[in-house]
N, CA, C, O and the ligand as a Tripos MOL2 file, in Angstrom:
@<TRIPOS>MOLECULE
protein
  249   247    63     0     0
PROTEIN
NO_CHARGES

@<TRIPOS>ATOM
      1 N         147.5240   47.5030  157.6150 N.3       1 MET1
      2 CA        146.1980   48.0260  157.9400 C.3       1 MET1
      3 C         146.0130   49.4480  157.4280 C.2       1 MET1
      4 O         144.9040   49.8370  157.0620 O.2       1 MET1
      5 N         147.0890   50.2220  157.4000 N.am      2 ALA2
      6 CA        146.9750   51.6410  157.0510 C.3       2 ALA2
      7 C         146.4320   51.8450  155.6390 C.2       2 ALA2
      8 O         145.8150   52.8660  155.3370 O.2       2 ALA2
      9 N         146.6740   50.8560  154.7830 N.am      3 GLN3
     10 CA        146.2580   51.0440  153.4020 C.3       3 GLN3
     11 C         144.8640   50.5050  153.1090 C.2       3 GLN3
     12 O         144.3550   50.6380  151.9960 O.2       3 GLN3
     13 N         144.2710   49.9110  154.0960 N.am      4 LEU4
     14 CA        142.9160   49.4010  153.8610 C.3       4 LEU4
     15 C         141.9290   50.5510  153.7130 C.2       4 LEU4
     16 O         142.0200   51.5690  154.3990 O.2       4 LEU4
     17 N         140.9970   50.3590  152.8100 N.am      5 LYS5
     18 CA        139.9440   51.3420  152.5930 C.3       5 LYS5
     19 C         138.6040   50.6820  152.8710 C.2       5 LYS5
     20 O         138.4600   49.4650  152.7610 O.2       5 LYS5
     21 N         137.6470   51.4890  153.2260 N.am      6 ALA6
     22 CA        136.3380   50.9430  153.5790 C.3       6 ALA6
     23 C         135.2820   51.3470  152.5640 C.2       6 ALA6
     24 O         135.2300   52.4970  152.1270 O.2       6 ALA6
     25 N         134.4480   50.3940  152.1960 N.am      7 CYS7
     26 CA        133.3600   50.6700  151.2550 C.3       7 CYS7
     27 C         132.3200   51.5770  151.9190 C.2       7 CYS7
     28 O         131.9190   51.3510  153.0610 O.2       7 CYS7
     29 N         131.8960   52.6030  151.1870 N.am      8 LYS8
     30 CA        130.8950   53.5240  151.7290 C.3       8 LYS8
     31 C         129.5050   52.9130  151.7320 C.2       8 LYS8
     32 O         128.6180   53.3680  152.4560 O.2       8 LYS8
     33 N         129.3210   51.8960  150.9310 N.am      9 GLU9
     34 CA        128.0040   51.2650  150.8450 C.3       9 GLU9
     35 C         127.8270   50.1540  151.8810 C.2       9 GLU9
     36 O         126.8380   50.1260  152.6140 O.2       9 GLU9
     37 N         128.8120   49.2290  151.9300 N.am     10 CYS10
     38 CA        128.6230   48.0610  152.7990 C.3      10 CYS10
     39 C         129.6860   47.9390  153.8960 C.2      10 CYS10
     40 O         129.6780   46.9760  154.6620 O.2      10 CYS10
     41 N         130.6030   48.9160  153.9730 N.am     11 ASN11
     42 CA        131.6370   48.9590  155.0200 C.3      11 ASN11
     43 C         132.7420   47.9170  154.8680 C.2      11 ASN11
     44 O         133.6130   47.8260  155.7330 O.2      11 ASN11
     45 N         132.7310   47.1420  153.8110 N.am     12 TYR12
     46 CA        133.7640   46.1250  153.6020 C.3      12 TYR12
     47 C         135.1430   46.7650  153.4920 C.2      12 TYR12
     48 O         135.3080   47.7760  152.8110 O.2      12 TYR12
     49 N         136.1360   46.1760  154.1640 N.am     13 LEU13
     50 CA        137.5000   46.7020  154.1100 C.3      13 LEU13
     51 C         138.2910   46.0080  153.0100 C.2      13 LEU13
     52 O         138.3020   44.7810  152.9100 O.2      13 LEU13
     53 N         138.9470   46.8080  152.1950 N.am     14 THR14
     54 CA        139.6530   46.2660  151.0520 C.3      14 THR14
     55 C         140.8560   47.1370  150.7020 C.2      14 THR14
     56 O         140.9030   48.3120  151.0660 O.2      14 THR14
     57 N         141.8280   46.5610  149.9960 N.am     15 GLU15
     58 CA        142.9460   47.3520  149.4920 C.3      15 GLU15
     59 C         142.6480   47.8610  148.0850 C.2      15 GLU15
     60 O         143.3980   48.6690  147.5370 O.2      15 GLU15
     61 N         141.5610   47.3890  147.5140 N.am     16 GLU16
     62 CA        141.1900   47.7990  146.1510 C.3      16 GLU16
     63 C         140.6330   49.2240  146.1520 C.2      16 GLU16
     64 O         140.3420   49.7920  147.2040 O.2      16 GLU16
     65 N         140.4940   49.7830  144.9600 N.am     17 ASN17
     66 CA        139.9570   51.1350  144.8590 C.3      17 ASN17
     67 C         138.4470   51.1490  144.6640 C.2      17 ASN17
     68 O         137.8260   52.2090  144.5910 O.2      17 ASN17
     69 N         137.8810   49.9770  144.5820 N.am     18 GLU18
     70 CA        136.4300   49.8850  144.6410 C.3      18 GLU18
     71 C         136.0810   48.5910  145.3620 C.2      18 GLU18
     72 O         136.8820   47.6570  145.3990 O.2      18 GLU18
     73 N         134.8950   48.5400  145.9300 N.am     19 CYS19
     74 CA        134.5220   47.3990  146.7480 C.3      19 CYS19
     75 C         134.3400   46.1350  145.9010 C.2      19 CYS19
     76 O         133.5640   46.1330  144.9450 O.2      19 CYS19
     77 N         135.0600   45.0540  146.2570 N.am     20 PRO20
     78 CA        134.9250   43.8030  145.5070 C.3      20 PRO20
     79 C         133.5700   43.1160  145.7530 C.2      20 PRO20
     80 O         133.1640   42.2360  144.9940 O.2      20 PRO20
     81 N         132.8950   43.5250  146.8020 N.am     21 LEU21
     82 CA        131.6000   42.9130  147.1100 C.3      21 LEU21
     83 C         130.4600   43.5650  146.3510 C.2      21 LEU21
     84 O         129.6610   42.8810  145.7120 O.2      21 LEU21
     85 N         130.3830   44.8950  146.4190 N.am     22 CYS22
     86 CA        129.2310   45.5810  145.8370 C.3      22 CYS22
     87 C         129.6060   46.6070  144.7710 C.2      22 CYS22
     88 O         128.7280   47.2220  144.1660 O.2      22 CYS22
     89 N         130.9220   46.7960  144.5350 N.am     23 GLY23
     90 CA        131.3400   47.7550  143.5170 C.3      23 GLY23
     91 C         131.2300   49.1980  143.9740 C.2      23 GLY23
     92 O         131.3780   50.1260  143.1800 O.2      23 GLY23
     93 N         130.9690   49.3770  145.2650 N.am     24 GLY24
     94 CA        130.7950   50.7310  145.7990 C.3      24 GLY24
     95 C         132.0970   51.5010  145.9210 C.2      24 GLY24
     96 O         133.1890   50.9450  145.8060 O.2      24 GLY24
     97 N         131.9490   52.7930  146.1560 N.am     25 GLU25
     98 CA        133.0730   53.6930  146.3370 C.3      25 GLU25
     99 C         133.7300   53.4080  147.6950 C.2      25 GLU25
    100 O         133.0350   53.0820  148.6570 O.2      25 GLU25
    101 N         135.0740   53.5300  147.7810 N.am     26 VAL26
    102 CA        135.7500   53.2950  149.0440 C.3      26 VAL26
    103 C         136.2920   54.5970  149.6190 C.2      26 VAL26
    104 O         136.5740   55.5450  148.8860 O.2      26 VAL26
    105 N         136.4360   54.6290  150.9600 N.am     27 ALA27
    106 CA        136.9510   55.8060  151.6600 C.3      27 ALA27
    107 C         138.1650   55.4110  152.4710 C.2      27 ALA27
    108 O         138.2320   54.3080  153.0140 O.2      27 ALA27
    109 N         139.1400   56.3330  152.5510 N.am     28 ARG28
    110 CA        140.3390   56.0490  153.3470 C.3      28 ARG28
    111 C         140.1100   56.3050  154.8260 C.2      28 ARG28
    112 O         140.8300   55.7810  155.6760 O.2      28 ARG28
    113 N         139.1130   57.1060  155.1250 N.am     29 GLU29
    114 CA        138.8670   57.4430  156.5310 C.3      29 GLU29
    115 C         137.7680   56.5850  157.1260 C.2      29 GLU29
    116 O         136.5970   56.6830  156.7590 O.2      29 GLU29
    117 N         138.1870   55.7400  158.0600 N.am     30 TRP30
    118 CA        137.2170   54.8850  158.7350 C.3      30 TRP30
    119 C         137.7430   54.5790  160.1220 C.2      30 TRP30
    120 O         138.9250   54.7710  160.4070 O.2      30 TRP30
    121 N         136.8640   54.1060  160.9760 N.am     31 GLN31
    122 CA        137.2530   53.8300  162.3620 C.3      31 GLN31
    123 C         136.7610   52.4770  162.8180 C.2      31 GLN31
    124 O         135.5960   52.1240  162.6360 O.2      31 GLN31
    125 N         137.6590   51.7350  163.4070 N.am     32 GLY32
    126 CA        137.3010   50.4580  164.0120 C.3      32 GLY32
    127 C         136.8620   49.4380  162.9790 C.2      32 GLY32
    128 O         136.4100   49.7990  161.8920 O.2      32 GLY32
    129 N         136.9940   48.1820  163.3150 N.am     33 TYR33
    130 CA        136.5010   47.1790  162.3830 C.3      33 TYR33
    131 C         136.1460   45.9140  163.1180 C.2      33 TYR33
    132 O         136.5850   45.6890  164.2460 O.2      33 TYR33
    133 N         135.3650   45.1070  162.4840 N.am     34 LEU34
    134 CA        135.0390   43.8120  163.0540 C.3      34 LEU34
    135 C         135.2650   42.7670  161.9730 C.2      34 LEU34
    136 O         135.1830   43.0510  160.7780 O.2      34 LEU34
    137 N         135.5490   41.5570  162.4220 N.am     35 VAL35
    138 CA        135.7810   40.4710  161.4840 C.3      35 VAL35
    139 C         134.5920   39.5270  161.5350 C.2      35 VAL35
    140 O         134.2430   39.0000  162.5910 O.2      35 VAL35
    141 N         133.9820   39.3230  160.3910 N.am     36 ILE36
    142 CA        132.8650   38.3950  160.2910 C.3      36 ILE36
    143 C         133.3800   37.1000  159.6720 C.2      36 ILE36
    144 O         133.8720   37.0970  158.5440 O.2      36 ILE36
    145 N         133.2660   36.0070  160.4110 N.am     37 ILE37
    146 CA        133.7480   34.7450  159.8640 C.3      37 ILE37
    147 C         132.6070   33.8080  159.5020 C.2      37 ILE37
    148 O         132.7970   32.8330  158.7740 O.2      37 ILE37
    149 N         131.4130   34.1130  160.0190 N.am     38 ASP38
    150 CA        130.2570   33.2710  159.7030 C.3      38 ASP38
    151 C         129.0040   34.1510  159.6710 C.2      38 ASP38
    152 O         128.2020   34.1630  160.6050 O.2      38 ASP38
    153 N         128.8660   34.8830  158.5670 N.am     39 HIS39
    154 CA        127.8160   35.9030  158.4960 C.3      39 HIS39
    155 C         126.4130   35.3230  158.6150 C.2      39 HIS39
    156 O         125.4970   36.0100  159.0660 O.2      39 HIS39
    157 N         126.2350   34.0730  158.2170 N.am     40 GLU40
    158 CA        124.9000   33.4880  158.2660 C.3      40 GLU40
    159 C         124.4320   33.2390  159.6950 C.2      40 GLU40
    160 O         123.2330   33.1850  159.9680 O.2      40 GLU40
    161 N         125.3980   33.0890  160.6040 N.am     41 HIS41
    162 CA        125.0200   32.8000  161.9810 C.3      41 HIS41
    163 C         125.4340   33.9090  162.9540 C.2      41 HIS41
    164 O         125.3820   33.7180  164.1690 O.2      41 HIS41
    165 N         125.8380   35.0450  162.4330 N.am     42 SER42
    166 CA        126.2540   36.1520  163.2860 C.3      42 SER42
    167 C         125.1200   37.1600  163.4510 C.2      42 SER42
    168 O         124.6400   37.7340  162.4740 O.2      42 SER42
    169 N         124.6960   37.3690  164.7020 N.am     43 THR43
    170 CA        123.6330   38.3520  164.9350 C.3      43 THR43
    171 C         124.1370   39.7570  164.6360 C.2      43 THR43
    172 O         123.3750   40.6210  164.2000 O.2      43 THR43
    173 N         125.4380   39.9800  164.8760 N.am     44 LEU44
    174 CA        126.0310   41.2870  164.5890 C.3      44 LEU44
    175 C         125.9910   41.5690  163.0830 C.2      44 LEU44
    176 O         125.6710   42.6780  162.6540 O.2      44 LEU44
    177 N         126.3150   40.5600  162.3050 N.am     45 ALA45
    178 CA        126.2710   40.7120  160.8590 C.3      45 ALA45
    179 C         124.8520   41.0380  160.3980 C.2      45 ALA45
    180 O         124.6550   41.8920  159.5340 O.2      45 ALA45
    181 N         123.8820   40.3650  160.9700 N.am     46 LYS46
    182 CA        122.4860   40.6300  160.6130 C.3      46 LYS46
    183 C         122.1010   42.0550  160.9680 C.2      46 LYS46
    184 O         121.4480   42.7550  160.1940 O.2      46 LYS46
    185 N         122.5230   42.4680  162.1650 N.am     47 LYS47
    186 CA        122.2070   43.8020  162.6570 C.3      47 LYS47
    187 C         122.7760   44.8860  161.7370 C.2      47 LYS47
    188 O         122.1480   45.9200  161.5060 O.2      47 LYS47
    189 N         123.9820   44.6220  161.2180 N.am     48 MET48
    190 CA        124.6380   45.6060  160.3600 C.3      48 MET48
    191 C         124.3290   45.4030  158.8810 C.2      48 MET48
    192 O         124.8140   46.1500  158.0320 O.2      48 MET48
    193 N         123.5340   44.4060  158.5830 N.am     49 GLY49
    194 CA        123.1750   44.1630  157.1910 C.3      49 GLY49
    195 C         124.3090   43.5680  156.3710 C.2      49 GLY49
    196 O         124.3470   43.7300  155.1520 O.2      49 GLY49
    197 N         125.2370   42.8750  157.0380 N.am     50 ILE50
    198 CA        126.3880   42.2870  156.3580 C.3      50 ILE50
    199 C         126.0310   40.9150  155.7930 C.2      50 ILE50
    200 O         125.4940   40.0570  156.4940 O.2      50 ILE50
    201 N         126.3370   40.7320  154.5280 N.am     51 LYS51
    202 CA        125.9560   39.4840  153.8680 C.3      51 LYS51
    203 C         127.1550   38.7370  153.3060 C.2      51 LYS51
    204 O         127.0290   37.9850  152.3390 O.2      51 LYS51
    205 N         128.3320   38.9470  153.9190 N.am     52 ALA52
    206 CA        129.5280   38.2470  153.4620 C.3      52 ALA52
    207 C         130.5110   38.1420  154.6170 C.2      52 ALA52
    208 O         130.3680   38.8490  155.6150 O.2      52 ALA52
    209 N         131.4960   37.2810  154.5000 N.am     53 ASN53
    210 CA        132.5420   37.1940  155.4980 C.3      53 ASN53
    211 C         133.6720   38.1560  155.1390 C.2      53 ASN53
    212 O         133.8790   38.4720  153.9670 O.2      53 ASN53
    213 N         134.3950   38.6160  156.1470 N.am     54 GLY54
    214 CA        135.5170   39.5040  155.9020 C.3      54 GLY54
    215 C         135.6140   40.5450  156.9910 C.2      54 GLY54
    216 O         134.9850   40.4270  158.0420 O.2      54 GLY54
    217 N         136.4180   41.5790  156.7290 N.am     55 LYS55
    218 CA        136.5730   42.6750  157.6890 C.3      55 LYS55
    219 C         135.6720   43.8260  157.2790 C.2      55 LYS55
    220 O         135.5880   44.1830  156.1040 O.2      55 LYS55
    221 N         134.9950   44.4010  158.2730 N.am     56 PHE56
    222 CA        134.0910   45.5090  157.9890 C.3      56 PHE56
    223 C         134.3450   46.6500  158.9600 C.2      56 PHE56
    224 O         134.4860   46.4360  160.1640 O.2      56 PHE56
    225 N         134.4010   47.8550  158.4290 N.am     57 ALA57
    226 CA        134.6060   49.0370  159.2690 C.3      57 ALA57
    227 C         133.3370   49.3160  160.0780 C.2      57 ALA57
    228 O         132.2220   49.0680  159.6200 O.2      57 ALA57
    229 N         133.5370   49.8340  161.2860 N.am     58 LEU58
    230 CA        132.3860   50.2090  162.1070 C.3      58 LEU58
    231 C         131.8560   51.5770  161.6900 C.2      58 LEU58
    232 O         130.6470   51.8100  161.6580 O.2      58 LEU58
    233 N         132.7840   52.4750  161.3720 N.am     59 LYS59
    234 CA        132.3740   53.8150  160.9210 C.3      59 LYS59
    235 C         133.1540   54.1750  159.6710 C.2      59 LYS59
    236 O         134.3730   54.0080  159.6250 O.2      59 LYS59
    237 N         132.4600   54.6680  158.6580 N.am     60 VAL60
    238 CA        133.1080   55.1020  157.4340 C.3      60 VAL60
    239 C         132.7450   56.5610  157.1890 C.2      60 VAL60
    240 O         131.5820   56.9480  157.2970 O.2      60 VAL60
    241 N         133.7400   57.3550  156.8610 N.am     61 ARG61
    242 CA        133.4710   58.7610  156.5550 C.3      61 ARG61
    243 C         133.2910   58.9680  155.0650 C.2      61 ARG61
    244 O         133.8330   58.2250  154.2470 O.2      61 ARG61
    245 N         132.5430   59.9610  154.7370 N.am     62 GLY62
    246 CA        132.3540   60.3180  153.3340 C.3      62 GLY62
    247 C         130.9480   60.0420  152.9430 C.2      62 GLY62
    248 O         130.5710   60.2720  151.7940 O.2      62 GLY62
    249 ZN        130.7070   47.4220  149.3120 Zn       63 ZN63
@<TRIPOS>BOND
     1     1     2 1
     2     2     3 1
     3     3     4 2
     4     3     5 am
     5     5     6 1
     6     6     7 1
     7     7     8 2
     8     7     9 am
     9     9    10 1
    10    10    11 1
    11    11    12 2
    12    11    13 am
    13    13    14 1
    14    14    15 1
    15    15    16 2
    16    15    17 am
    17    17    18 1
    18    18    19 1
    19    19    20 2
    20    19    21 am
    21    21    22 1
    22    22    23 1
    23    23    24 2
    24    23    25 am
    25    25    26 1
    26    26    27 1
    27    27    28 2
    28    27    29 am
    29    29    30 1
    30    30    31 1
    31    31    32 2
    32    31    33 am
    33    33    34 1
    34    34    35 1
    35    35    36 2
    36    35    37 am
    37    37    38 1
    38    38    39 1
    39    39    40 2
    40    39    41 am
    41    41    42 1
    42    42    43 1
    43    43    44 2
    44    43    45 am
    45    45    46 1
    46    46    47 1
    47    47    48 2
    48    47    49 am
    49    49    50 1
    50    50    51 1
    51    51    52 2
    52    51    53 am
    53    53    54 1
    54    54    55 1
    55    55    56 2
    56    55    57 am
    57    57    58 1
    58    58    59 1
    59    59    60 2
    60    59    61 am
    61    61    62 1
    62    62    63 1
    63    63    64 2
    64    63    65 am
    65    65    66 1
    66    66    67 1
    67    67    68 2
    68    67    69 am
    69    69    70 1
    70    70    71 1
    71    71    72 2
    72    71    73 am
    73    73    74 1
    74    74    75 1
    75    75    76 2
    76    75    77 am
    77    77    78 1
    78    78    79 1
    79    79    80 2
    80    79    81 am
    81    81    82 1
    82    82    83 1
    83    83    84 2
    84    83    85 am
    85    85    86 1
    86    86    87 1
    87    87    88 2
    88    87    89 am
    89    89    90 1
    90    90    91 1
    91    91    92 2
    92    91    93 am
    93    93    94 1
    94    94    95 1
    95    95    96 2
    96    95    97 am
    97    97    98 1
    98    98    99 1
    99    99   100 2
   100    99   101 am
   101   101   102 1
   102   102   103 1
   103   103   104 2
   104   103   105 am
   105   105   106 1
   106   106   107 1
   107   107   108 2
   108   107   109 am
   109   109   110 1
   110   110   111 1
   111   111   112 2
   112   111   113 am
   113   113   114 1
   114   114   115 1
   115   115   116 2
   116   115   117 am
   117   117   118 1
   118   118   119 1
   119   119   120 2
   120   119   121 am
   121   121   122 1
   122   122   123 1
   123   123   124 2
   124   123   125 am
   125   125   126 1
   126   126   127 1
   127   127   128 2
   128   127   129 am
   129   129   130 1
   130   130   131 1
   131   131   132 2
   132   131   133 am
   133   133   134 1
   134   134   135 1
   135   135   136 2
   136   135   137 am
   137   137   138 1
   138   138   139 1
   139   139   140 2
   140   139   141 am
   141   141   142 1
   142   142   143 1
   143   143   144 2
   144   143   145 am
   145   145   146 1
   146   146   147 1
   147   147   148 2
   148   147   149 am
   149   149   150 1
   150   150   151 1
   151   151   152 2
   152   151   153 am
   153   153   154 1
   154   154   155 1
   155   155   156 2
   156   155   157 am
   157   157   158 1
   158   158   159 1
   159   159   160 2
   160   159   161 am
   161   161   162 1
   162   162   163 1
   163   163   164 2
   164   163   165 am
   165   165   166 1
   166   166   167 1
   167   167   168 2
   168   167   169 am
   169   169   170 1
   170   170   171 1
   171   171   172 2
   172   171   173 am
   173   173   174 1
   174   174   175 1
   175   175   176 2
   176   175   177 am
   177   177   178 1
   178   178   179 1
   179   179   180 2
   180   179   181 am
   181   181   182 1
   182   182   183 1
   183   183   184 2
   184   183   185 am
   185   185   186 1
   186   186   187 1
   187   187   188 2
   188   187   189 am
   189   189   190 1
   190   190   191 1
   191   191   192 2
   192   191   193 am
   193   193   194 1
   194   194   195 1
   195   195   196 2
   196   195   197 am
   197   197   198 1
   198   198   199 1
   199   199   200 2
   200   199   201 am
   201   201   202 1
   202   202   203 1
   203   203   204 2
   204   203   205 am
   205   205   206 1
   206   206   207 1
   207   207   208 2
   208   207   209 am
   209   209   210 1
   210   210   211 1
   211   211   212 2
   212   211   213 am
   213   213   214 1
   214   214   215 1
   215   215   216 2
   216   215   217 am
   217   217   218 1
   218   218   219 1
   219   219   220 2
   220   219   221 am
   221   221   222 1
   222   222   223 1
   223   223   224 2
   224   223   225 am
   225   225   226 1
   226   226   227 1
   227   227   228 2
   228   227   229 am
   229   229   230 1
   230   230   231 1
   231   231   232 2
   232   231   233 am
   233   233   234 1
   234   234   235 1
   235   235   236 2
   236   235   237 am
   237   237   238 1
   238   238   239 1
   239   239   240 2
   240   239   241 am
   241   241   242 1
   242   242   243 1
   243   243   244 2
   244   243   245 am
   245   245   246 1
   246   246   247 1
   247   247   248 2
@<TRIPOS>SUBSTRUCTURE
     1 MET1         2 RESIDUE 1 A MET
     2 ALA2         6 RESIDUE 1 A ALA
     3 GLN3        10 RESIDUE 1 A GLN
     4 LEU4        14 RESIDUE 1 A LEU
     5 LYS5        18 RESIDUE 1 A LYS
     6 ALA6        22 RESIDUE 1 A ALA
     7 CYS7        26 RESIDUE 1 A CYS
     8 LYS8        30 RESIDUE 1 A LYS
     9 GLU9        34 RESIDUE 1 A GLU
    10 CYS10       38 RESIDUE 1 A CYS
    11 ASN11       42 RESIDUE 1 A ASN
    12 TYR12       46 RESIDUE 1 A TYR
    13 LEU13       50 RESIDUE 1 A LEU
    14 THR14       54 RESIDUE 1 A THR
    15 GLU15       58 RESIDUE 1 A GLU
    16 GLU16       62 RESIDUE 1 A GLU
    17 ASN17       66 RESIDUE 1 A ASN
    18 GLU18       70 RESIDUE 1 A GLU
    19 CYS19       74 RESIDUE 1 A CYS
    20 PRO20       78 RESIDUE 1 A PRO
    21 LEU21       82 RESIDUE 1 A LEU
    22 CYS22       86 RESIDUE 1 A CYS
    23 GLY23       90 RESIDUE 1 A GLY
    24 GLY24       94 RESIDUE 1 A GLY
    25 GLU25       98 RESIDUE 1 A GLU
    26 VAL26      102 RESIDUE 1 A VAL
    27 ALA27      106 RESIDUE 1 A ALA
    28 ARG28      110 RESIDUE 1 A ARG
    29 GLU29      114 RESIDUE 1 A GLU
    30 TRP30      118 RESIDUE 1 A TRP
    31 GLN31      122 RESIDUE 1 A GLN
    32 GLY32      126 RESIDUE 1 A GLY
    33 TYR33      130 RESIDUE 1 A TYR
    34 LEU34      134 RESIDUE 1 A LEU
    35 VAL35      138 RESIDUE 1 A VAL
    36 ILE36      142 RESIDUE 1 A ILE
    37 ILE37      146 RESIDUE 1 A ILE
    38 ASP38      150 RESIDUE 1 A ASP
    39 HIS39      154 RESIDUE 1 A HIS
    40 GLU40      158 RESIDUE 1 A GLU
    41 HIS41      162 RESIDUE 1 A HIS
    42 SER42      166 RESIDUE 1 A SER
    43 THR43      170 RESIDUE 1 A THR
    44 LEU44      174 RESIDUE 1 A LEU
    45 ALA45      178 RESIDUE 1 A ALA
    46 LYS46      182 RESIDUE 1 A LYS
    47 LYS47      186 RESIDUE 1 A LYS
    48 MET48      190 RESIDUE 1 A MET
    49 GLY49      194 RESIDUE 1 A GLY
    50 ILE50      198 RESIDUE 1 A ILE
    51 LYS51      202 RESIDUE 1 A LYS
    52 ALA52      206 RESIDUE 1 A ALA
    53 ASN53      210 RESIDUE 1 A ASN
    54 GLY54      214 RESIDUE 1 A GLY
    55 LYS55      218 RESIDUE 1 A LYS
    56 PHE56      222 RESIDUE 1 A PHE
    57 ALA57      226 RESIDUE 1 A ALA
    58 LEU58      230 RESIDUE 1 A LEU
    59 LYS59      234 RESIDUE 1 A LYS
    60 VAL60      238 RESIDUE 1 A VAL
    61 ARG61      242 RESIDUE 1 A ARG
    62 GLY62      246 RESIDUE 1 A GLY
    63 ZN63       249 GROUP 0 **** ****
């Protein structure tokens, strides 16, 4: 988990140096995360504007 980085644009958590979802810049400093397994039927995903399944940071710095 320590090496995961969060996308500054869509909050997606990844080990890559850029977001595989949107190509956005990633930050090492983030707090908390949620796992979206069915974004089409998740009200939380809709609320956060998440359009994919995966792990997403709740707060991203930068
Ligand atoms: Zn992204």
